[in-house]
TIMI-2910 file (N, C-alpha, C, CB; in pm, 1 decimal, decimal comma, always signed):
<rs>
+----------+----------+----------+----------+----------+----------+----------+----------+----------+----------+----------+----------+------+
!      n_x !      n_y !      n_z !     ca_x !     ca_y !     ca_z !      c_x !      c_y !      c_z !     cb_x !     cb_y !     cb_z ! resn !
+----------+----------+----------+----------+----------+----------+----------+----------+----------+----------+----------+----------+------+
!  -3961,9 !  +1295,5 !  +4385,7 !  -3906,5 !  +1381,3 !  +4480,3 !  -4004,1 !  +1480,5 !  +4534,8 !  -3794,9 !  +1447,8 !  +4423,7 !  Met !
!  -4019,7 !  +1492,1 !  +4654,4 !  -4108,9 !  +1584,3 !  +4723,0 !  -4062,7 !  +1731,3 !  +4718,0 !  -4123,0 !  +1541,2 !  +4865,9 !  Ala !
!  -4150,3 !  +1818,3 !  +4686,5 !  -4108,8 !  +1968,1 !  +4681,6 !  -4116,8 !  +2014,9 !  +4841,5 !  -4221,8 !  +2066,4 !  +4574,0 !  Arg !
!  -4019,3 !  +2098,2 !  +4862,7 !  -4015,7 !  +2157,0 !  +5002,5 !  -4048,3 !  +2300,0 !  +4996,9 !  -3877,5 !  +2139,6 !  +5070,7 !  Ile !
!  -4143,6 !  +2340,1 !  +5091,1 !  -4175,9 !  +2480,0 !  +5104,7 !  -4156,3 !  +2515,9 !  +5249,6 !  -4320,1 !  +2511,2 !  +5056,7 !  Val !
!  -4078,1 !  +2625,7 !  +5271,9 !  -4055,0 !  +2673,2 !  +5412,8 !  -4146,7 !  +2793,6 !  +5432,2 !  -3898,9 !  +2712,9 !  +5440,8 !  Val !
!  -4242,6 !  +2787,6 !  +5526,9 !  -4334,4 !  +2900,2 !  +5554,7 !  -4251,6 !  +3019,6 !  +5609,0 !  -4447,8 !  +2857,1 !  +5659,3 !  Ala !
!  -4297,4 !  +3135,7 !  +5582,5 !  -4240,0 !  +3253,4 !  +5637,8 !  -4226,0 !  +3247,6 !  +5795,5 !  -4325,1 !  +3371,6 !  +5595,4 !  Pro !
!  -4320,0 !  +3191,3 !  +5853,2 !  -4316,5 !  +3173,9 !  +6002,5 !  -4202,5 !  +3093,3 !  +6051,9 !  -4441,3 !  +3109,3 !  +6050,6 !  Phe !
!  -4170,2 !  +2982,1 !  +5973,0 !  -4057,7 !  +2901,2 !  +6011,8 !  -3931,5 !  +2980,9 !  +5988,0 !  -4055,2 !  +2768,1 !  +5935,0 !  Ala !
!  -3919,1 !  +3052,0 !  +5875,9 !  -3796,0 !  +3132,4 !  +5855,2 !  -3772,9 !  +3232,2 !  +5967,0 !  -3803,1 !  +3207,2 !  +5722,3 !  Arg !
!  -3889,0 !  +3295,5 !  +6020,1 !  -3883,4 !  +3382,7 !  +6130,5 !  -3836,0 !  +3311,8 !  +6261,1 !  -4018,0 !  +3444,4 !  +6148,9 !  Asp !
!  -3893,5 !  +3199,0 !  +6281,5 !  -3851,7 !  +3114,2 !  +6398,2 !  -3704,3 !  +3086,6 !  +6399,3 !  -3926,0 !  +2980,8 !  +6397,8 !  Asp !
!  -3640,3 !  +3053,0 !  +6281,0 !  -3510,3 !  +3017,8 !  +6268,3 !  -3424,2 !  +3149,9 !  +6296,1 !  -3487,2 !  +2953,9 !  +6128,4 !  Leu !
!  -3463,8 !  +3255,0 !  +6234,8 !  -3392,2 !  +3386,2 !  +6259,6 !  -3387,6 !  +3422,8 !  +6405,1 !  -3460,0 !  +3500,9 !  +6183,4 !  Arg !
!  -3504,9 !  +3399,4 !  +6479,6 !  -3504,2 !  +3431,9 !  +6615,6 !  -3422,2 !  +3338,7 !  +6699,9 !  -3638,0 !  +3436,1 !  +6663,3 !  Asp !
!  -3416,6 !  +3213,7 !  +6662,6 !  -3332,9 !  +3122,3 !  +6740,6 !  -3187,0 !  +3154,4 !  +6715,4 !  -3363,0 !  +2974,5 !  +6705,3 !  Leu !
!  -3147,1 !  +3192,4 !  +6601,6 !  -3007,8 !  +3235,3 !  +6569,9 !  -2978,2 !  +3361,5 !  +6649,7 !  -2987,9 !  +3261,7 !  +6413,8 !  Ile !
!  -3064,0 !  +3449,4 !  +6652,9 !  -3031,4 !  +3571,3 !  +6726,8 !  -3026,9 !  +3556,0 !  +6873,8 !  -3126,4 !  +3675,0 !  +6695,5 !  Glu !
!  -3125,3 !  +3489,2 !  +6928,3 !  -3137,4 !  +3478,4 !  +7070,8 !  -3029,2 !  +3386,3 !  +7129,9 !  -3275,6 !  +3428,0 !  +7106,3 !  Ile !
!  -3009,2 !  +3274,2 !  +7064,2 !  -2911,0 !  +3177,7 !  +7114,5 !  -2768,2 !  +3190,7 !  +7060,2 !  -2959,2 !  +3043,1 !  +7084,6 !  Leu !
!  -2757,2 !  +3295,1 !  +6974,4 !  -2615,2 !  +3328,0 !  +6919,9 !  -2564,6 !  +3199,9 !  +6847,2 !  -2507,3 !  +3371,7 !  +7044,0 !  Lys !
!  -2652,0 !  +3142,0 !  +6760,8 !  -2608,4 !  +3022,7 !  +6688,9 !  -2498,3 !  +3063,9 !  +6580,3 !  -2736,0 !  +2951,2 !  +6619,7 !  Leu !
!  -2423,2 !  +2963,0 !  +6536,2 !  -2316,1 !  +2990,8 !  +6436,3 !  -2379,0 !  +3046,4 !  +6303,5 !  -2232,2 !  +2857,2 !  +6406,4 !  Pro !
!  -2288,5 !  +3115,2 !  +6226,4 !  -2331,1 !  +3173,3 !  +6104,0 !  -2379,0 !  +3072,5 !  +5997,8 !  -2221,5 !  +3253,1 !  +6050,6 !  Lys !
!  -2328,1 !  +2946,7 !  +6010,2 !  -2369,2 !  +2843,7 !  +5912,0 !  -2495,1 !  +2779,4 !  +5953,4 !  -2262,8 !  +2737,9 !  +5893,9 !  Asn !
!  -2572,0 !  +2824,7 !  +6052,6 !  -2687,5 !  +2758,3 !  +6095,8 !  -2794,8 !  +2735,8 !  +5986,3 !  -2743,2 !  +2833,5 !  +6205,7 !  Thr !
!  -2816,9 !  +2834,2 !  +5907,1 !  -2922,5 !  +2831,0 !  +5795,0 !  -2885,6 !  +2725,9 !  +5697,8 !  -2935,6 !  +2970,1 !  +5718,4 !  Arg !
!  -2753,1 !  +2719,8 !  +5658,9 !  -2718,0 !  +2612,7 !  +5560,4 !  -2726,8 !  +2478,2 !  +5619,6 !  -2579,1 !  +2631,6 !  +5505,5 !  Ser !
!  -2695,4 !  +2466,6 !  +5753,3 !  -2701,9 !  +2330,8 !  +5815,9 !  -2845,0 !  +2287,9 !  +5832,1 !  -2631,1 !  +2328,6 !  +5954,4 !  Arg !
!  -2935,1 !  +2378,3 !  +5852,7 !  -3084,6 !  +2347,5 !  +5857,5 !  -3129,5 !  +2311,0 !  +5708,7 !  -3173,0 !  +2480,6 !  +5916,9 !  Val !
!  -3089,7 !  +2384,7 !  +5616,6 !  -3125,2 !  +2358,2 !  +5476,0 !  -3087,8 !  +2216,6 !  +5435,7 !  -3055,8 !  +2458,7 !  +5382,7 !  Arg !
!  -2964,1 !  +2176,0 !  +5466,6 !  -2918,3 !  +2037,5 !  +5442,1 !  -3008,5 !  +1939,5 !  +5508,2 !  -2776,1 !  +2016,6 !  +5491,4 !  Glu !
!  -3035,5 !  +1954,2 !  +5626,9 !  -3127,2 !  +1856,1 !  +5690,5 !  -3261,3 !  +1846,6 !  +5620,8 !  -3150,3 !  +1892,4 !  +5835,9 !  Leu !
!  -3316,6 !  +1954,9 !  +5596,5 !  -3444,7 !  +1954,6 !  +5537,3 !  -3455,5 !  +1891,7 !  +5397,0 !  -3490,1 !  +2089,5 !  +5532,4 !  Ile !
!  -3340,6 !  +1902,5 !  +5330,5 !  -3326,4 !  +1835,7 !  +5189,6 !  -3346,3 !  +1688,1 !  +5212,2 !  -3177,6 !  +1863,0 !  +5117,3 !  Arg !
!  -3318,9 !  +1619,0 !  +5316,9 !  -3351,4 !  +1472,9 !  +5334,4 !  -3498,3 !  +1444,2 !  +5305,1 !  -3318,2 !  +1426,0 !  +5479,7 !  Ile !
!  -3586,0 !  +1538,7 !  +5335,7 !  -3724,8 !  +1520,3 !  +5331,0 !  -3768,7 !  +1511,3 !  +5169,4 !  -3797,0 !  +1644,3 !  +5413,2 !  Leu !
!  -3688,9 !  +1551,7 !  +5081,2 !  -3720,6 !  +1551,4 !  +4939,4 !  -3735,5 !  +1401,5 !  +4906,6 !  -3606,6 !  +1626,0 !  +4849,0 !  Glu !
!  -3655,6 !  +1314,3 !  +4951,2 !  -3666,1 !  +1172,9 !  +4916,5 !  -3724,6 !  +1089,7 !  +5024,7 !  -3534,6 !  +1119,1 !  +4881,4 !  Thr !
!  -3730,7 !  +1144,1 !  +5138,6 !  -3792,2 !  +1067,5 !  +5253,7 !  -3886,6 !  +1152,7 !  +5342,1 !  -3679,5 !  +1009,7 !  +5343,9 !  Ala !
!  -3993,8 !  +1195,6 !  +5273,9 !  -4091,2 !  +1290,2 !  +5336,1 !  -4153,6 !  +1242,4 !  +5471,4 !  -4204,7 !  +1315,6 !  +5236,8 !  Pro !
!  -4154,4 !  +1119,6 !  +5486,3 !  -4209,2 !  +1068,7 !  +5609,6 !  -4114,2 !  +1020,7 !  +5711,5 !  -4296,0 !   +965,0 !  +5581,1 !  Glu !
!  -3992,2 !  +1065,7 !  +5693,2 !  -3878,3 !  +1016,2 !  +5780,8 !  -3897,6 !  +1065,0 !  +5927,9 !  -3735,8 !  +1069,1 !  +5724,1 !  Ala !
!  -3960,7 !  +1185,2 !  +5935,0 !  -3976,2 !  +1245,0 !  +6072,9 !  -4078,9 !  +1166,1 !  +6155,1 !  -4021,5 !  +1396,9 !  +6063,9 !  Gly !
!  -4062,7 !  +1182,9 !  +6284,5 !  -4156,8 !  +1128,4 !  +6388,4 !  -4284,5 !  +1189,4 !  +6386,9 !  -4104,7 !  +1142,7 !  +6522,2 !  Ala !
!  -4396,2 !  +1119,2 !  +6387,8 !  -4527,7 !  +1184,7 !  +6390,6 !  -4553,5 !  +1248,3 !  +6532,9 !  -4641,7 !  +1078,8 !  +6354,2 !  Pro !
!  -4624,2 !  +1358,8 !  +6529,2 !  -4653,2 !  +1436,2 !  +6649,8 !  -4805,3 !  +1395,5 !  +6684,8 !  -4631,9 !  +1603,0 !  +6623,9 !  Leu !
!  -4844,8 !  +1425,4 !  +6806,8 !  -4982,4 !  +1395,0 !  +6857,0 !  -5034,6 !  +1517,1 !  +6922,2 !  -4985,0 !  +1274,7 !  +6957,4 !  Glu !
!  -5158,6 !  +1499,8 !  +6973,0 !  -5232,6 !  +1609,9 !  +7040,9 !  -5257,9 !  +1727,0 !  +6939,5 !  -5149,5 !  +1662,9 !  +7168,4 !  Gly !
!  -5231,0 !  +1843,6 !  +6984,5 !  -5263,6 !  +1961,2 !  +6900,1 !  -5173,1 !  +1963,2 !  +6777,5 !  -5248,0 !  +2094,7 !  +6980,9 !  Arg !
!  -5069,9 !  +1884,1 !  +6767,0 !  -4978,4 !  +1879,5 !  +6650,4 !  -4997,5 !  +1752,6 !  +6572,1 !  -4832,0 !  +1890,8 !  +6694,5 !  Trp !
!  -5113,8 !  +1686,7 !  +6593,9 !  -5152,1 !  +1573,1 !  +6514,7 !  -5157,4 !  +1608,4 !  +6363,0 !  -5287,7 !  +1521,0 !  +6563,2 !  Lys !
!  -5096,9 !  +1520,9 !  +6280,2 !  -5093,9 !  +1549,3 !  +6138,9 !  -4956,2 !  +1609,4 !  +6093,6 !  -5208,6 !  +1645,4 !  +6104,9 !  Gly !
!  -4873,9 !  +1649,0 !  +6192,0 !  -4742,3 !  +1700,9 !  +6164,6 !  -4633,6 !  +1600,9 !  +6208,3 !  -4723,5 !  +1835,4 !  +6235,0 !  Phe !
!  -4521,8 !  +1614,9 !  +6151,0 !  -4403,3 !  +1539,7 !  +6185,1 !  -4296,0 !  +1624,2 !  +6229,6 !  -4357,8 !  +1460,7 !  +6075,0 !  Arg !
!  -4182,5 !  +1568,9 !  +6277,1 !  -4066,3 !  +1650,8 !  +6308,1 !  -3931,6 !  +1573,5 !  +6283,9 !  -4075,5 !  +1698,5 !  +6455,4 !  Phe !
!  -3835,8 !  +1652,2 !  +6249,0 !  -3698,0 !  +1597,4 !  +6244,4 !  -3618,4 !  +1690,8 !  +6336,8 !  -3635,6 !  +1592,1 !  +6091,3 !  Ile !
!  -3507,5 !  +1636,7 !  +6380,0 !  -3417,3 !  +1717,7 !  +6461,9 !  -3327,2 !  +1802,5 !  +6372,8 !  -3332,1 !  +1628,0 !  +6554,5 !  Leu !
!  -3304,3 !  +1921,2 !  +6419,4 !  -3211,2 !  +2004,6 !  +6350,5 !  -3072,3 !  +1981,2 !  +6376,8 !  -3236,8 !  +2134,8 !  +6377,3 !  Gly !
!  -2981,4 !  +2066,3 !  +6354,4 !  -2830,2 !  +2043,9 !  +6369,0 !  -2796,7 !  +2026,7 !  +6514,8 !  -2744,9 !  +2166,0 !  +6309,4 !  Pro !
!  -2887,6 !  +2057,0 !  +6611,4 !  -2872,1 !  +2028,5 !  +6748,7 !  -2994,4 !  +1952,5 !  +6797,5 !  -2849,8 !  +2155,6 !  +6827,4 !  Trp !
!  -2970,3 !  +1867,2 !  +6890,6 !  -3075,6 !  +1779,6 !  +6939,1 !  -3200,2 !  +1846,3 !  +6992,5 !  -3022,0 !  +1696,4 !  +7042,3 !  Pro !
!  -3183,5 !  +1973,5 !  +7029,6 !  -3290,0 !  +2050,7 !  +7090,1 !  -3386,3 !  +2123,8 !  +6993,4 !  -3229,2 !  +2148,9 !  +7178,8 !  Trp !
!  -3330,9 !  +2124,4 !  +6851,4 !  -3395,9 !  +2203,1 !  +6747,2 !  -3492,7 !  +2111,6 !  +6684,6 !  -3296,3 !  +2262,1 !  +6642,8 !  Met !
!  -3624,0 !  +2141,1 !  +6683,0 !  -3726,3 !  +2072,1 !  +6613,1 !  -3766,9 !  +2145,9 !  +6488,2 !  -3842,7 !  +2050,9 !  +6701,3 !  Leu !
!  -3764,9 !  +2072,4 !  +6381,2 !  -3819,7 !  +2122,6 !  +6255,1 !  -3945,0 !  +2047,4 !  +6221,7 !  -3718,0 !  +2110,5 !  +6140,8 !  Ile !
!  -4056,3 !  +2124,5 !  +6232,1 !  -4194,2 !  +2073,4 !  +6233,1 !  -4246,8 !  +2096,6 !  +6095,1 !  -4285,1 !  +2143,1 !  +6342,5 !  Ile !
!  -4303,7 !  +1983,2 !  +6032,8 !  -4346,3 !  +1986,5 !  +5891,2 !  -4474,0 !  +1906,0 !  +5879,1 !  -4234,8 !  +1929,6 !  +5795,0 !  Tyr !
!  -4537,0 !  +1921,4 !  +5774,2 !  -4650,3 !  +1850,7 !  +5726,5 !  -4614,3 !  +1796,3 !  +5580,2 !  -4779,3 !  +1946,5 !  +5727,7 !  Ala !
!  -4665,5 !  +1670,0 !  +5550,3 !  -4646,1 !  +1618,0 !  +5419,8 !  -4781,8 !  +1593,6 !  +5347,3 !  -4565,1 !  +1490,3 !  +5428,6 !  Tyr !
!  -4790,8 !  +1656,4 !  +5236,9 !  -4915,2 !  +1632,4 !  +5155,1 !  -4884,7 !  +1531,0 !  +5040,6 !  -4970,1 !  +1771,1 !  +5092,6 !  Asp !
!  -4932,6 !  +1407,1 !  +5065,9 !  -4909,4 !  +1303,9 !  +4966,2 !  -4951,0 !  +1343,7 !  +4824,8 !  -4981,8 !  +1180,6 !  +5005,6 !  His !
!  -5074,9 !  +1395,5 !  +4818,7 !  -5132,2 !  +1418,5 !  +4688,2 !  -5048,6 !  +1523,9 !  +4608,8 !  -5279,6 !  +1464,5 !  +4703,3 !  Asp !
!  -5005,1 !  +1619,7 !  +4681,1 !  -4922,4 !  +1730,4 !  +4615,1 !  -4765,1 !  +1688,1 !  +4613,5 !  -4943,3 !  +1875,9 !  +4700,5 !  Ala !
!  -4737,8 !  +1585,2 !  +4687,7 !  -4597,1 !  +1553,4 !  +4711,8 !  -4517,8 !  +1668,4 !  +4754,3 !  -4536,0 !  +1496,9 !  +4593,5 !  Asp !
!  -4568,3 !  +1732,5 !  +4858,2 !  -4507,2 !  +1853,9 !  +4908,6 !  -4490,0 !  +1851,8 !  +5062,1 !  -4591,0 !  +1973,6 !  +4867,1 !  Gln !
!  -4371,1 !  +1888,4 !  +5102,8 !  -4339,6 !  +1902,1 !  +5241,8 !  -4344,6 !  +2045,1 !  +5283,4 !  -4206,5 !  +1844,3 !  +5271,7 !  Val !
!  -4417,8 !  +2081,0 !  +5379,0 !  -4432,0 !  +2224,6 !  +5417,7 !  -4371,4 !  +2228,8 !  +5567,2 !  -4597,1 !  +2277,9 !  +5410,0 !  Ser !
!  -4257,3 !  +2302,3 !  +5576,4 !  -4198,6 !  +2332,0 !  +5713,3 !  -4276,7 !  +2449,8 !  +5771,4 !  -4039,2 !  +2367,4 !  +5705,9 !  Val !
!  -4337,5 !  +2421,6 !  +5882,3 !  -4425,9 !  +2521,1 !  +5942,3 !  -4366,0 !  +2606,6 !  +6055,4 !  -4544,1 !  +2452,3 !  +5993,9 !  Val !
!  -4279,1 !  +2538,2 !  +6129,2 !  -4211,8 !  +2615,3 !  +6243,1 !  -4082,1 !  +2542,3 !  +6276,0 !  -4307,0 !  +2625,3 !  +6376,9 !  Thr !
!  -3996,4 !  +2605,6 !  +6337,5 !  -3874,8 !  +2555,1 !  +6390,2 !  -3860,8 !  +2597,5 !  +6533,2 !  -3758,2 !  +2600,6 !  +6308,7 !  Ile !
!  -3851,3 !  +2503,4 !  +6624,6 !  -3871,7 !  +2530,3 !  +6764,4 !  -3756,6 !  +2477,6 !  +6857,7 !  -4003,1 !  +2469,3 !  +6805,1 !  Gln !
!  -3749,0 !  +2534,5 !  +6967,8 !  -3652,8 !  +2489,9 !  +7071,8 !  -3731,6 !  +2387,1 !  +7156,0 !  -3595,9 !  +2614,9 !  +7163,3 !  Asp !
!  -3693,8 !  +2255,4 !  +7153,7 !  -3762,6 !  +2163,1 !  +7225,7 !  -3750,3 !  +2174,7 !  +7378,1 !  -3721,4 !  +2038,2 !  +7182,1 !  Ala !
!  -3656,7 !  +2260,4 !  +7422,4 !  -3647,2 !  +2270,6 !  +7566,3 !  -3752,0 !  +2367,3 !  +7620,1 !  -3507,2 !  +2315,0 !  +7607,3 !  Arg !
!  -3828,9 !  +2433,4 !  +7535,9 !  -3926,9 !  +2524,7 !  +7586,2 !  -4054,9 !  +2448,5 !  +7613,5 !  -3950,2 !  +2639,7 !  +7488,5 !  Arg !
!  -4120,4 !  +2492,9 !  +7713,8 !  -4251,0 !  +2434,3 !  +7760,6 !  -4355,1 !  +2433,1 !  +7646,6 !  -4308,1 !  +2516,9 !  +7883,3 !  Ala !
!  -4342,6 !  +2532,7 !  +7557,1 !  -4450,7 !  +2536,2 !  +7448,6 !  -4411,9 !  +2449,4 !  +7333,2 !  -4475,8 !  +2682,3 !  +7395,4 !  Gln !
!  -4302,4 !  +2383,8 !  +7338,6 !  -4260,2 !  +2302,8 !  +7217,2 !  -4359,2 !  +2206,8 !  +7171,9 !  -4136,2 !  +2227,5 !  +7243,1 !  Ala !
!  -4364,6 !  +2169,1 !  +7039,8 !  -4457,4 !  +2074,6 !  +6986,9 !  -4463,6 !  +1939,8 !  +7044,8 !  -4433,4 !  +2060,6 !  +6856,1 !  Ala !
!  -4351,9 !  +1897,8 !  +7113,7 !  -4356,1 !  +1757,5 !  +7174,8 !  -4419,8 !  +1761,5 !  +7309,1 !  -4212,8 !  +1695,0 !  +7189,1 !  Thr !
!  -4458,7 !  +1869,2 !  +7363,1 !  -4528,4 !  +1866,2 !  +7491,2 !  -4675,4 !  +1837,7 !  +7472,9 !  -4510,0 !  +1997,1 !  +7564,8 !  Thr !
!  -4739,4 !  +1793,5 !  +7575,9 !  -4881,9 !  +1756,0 !  +7554,7 !  -4976,0 !  +1870,6 !  +7583,2 !  -4920,0 !  +1637,5 !  +7642,9 !  Ser !
!  -4923,5 !  +1989,2 !  +7623,2 !  -5002,7 !  +2108,6 !  +7636,3 !  -5057,0 !  +2171,9 !  +7508,8 !  -4924,7 !  +2205,1 !  +7704,2 !  Arg !
+----------+----------+----------+----------+----------+----------+----------+----------+----------+----------+----------+----------+------+
</rs>
C-alpha cells in the first residue's frame, strides 16, 4: 500500500478553492476519500506532459478539480503537490 503525503502547498490550494468557490463543508473529506484510492492504485491517474511531465492527476469531487501528484516507486509514496481548477488557463493540463 502506497503512503500518501499531501504537501502544504496542496492543502493551501484546496483551502483557497473552498473559500473562493464557496465549496461545501464536506469538500476536504470528499477529496481525502478520492486520494485514498491512490494507496492501492498509485498509477491510476492520467500522466501529464510538458512542464508537468512526471506527474499524474485524478479528478476531484467535481470534474474541474485536478489533484496533481507524483508517485515514487522506490519509496512507494504518492505525493500530492497541488490541487487546481482545470478551468483556469494556468492549470496543469494546459500546454503553457
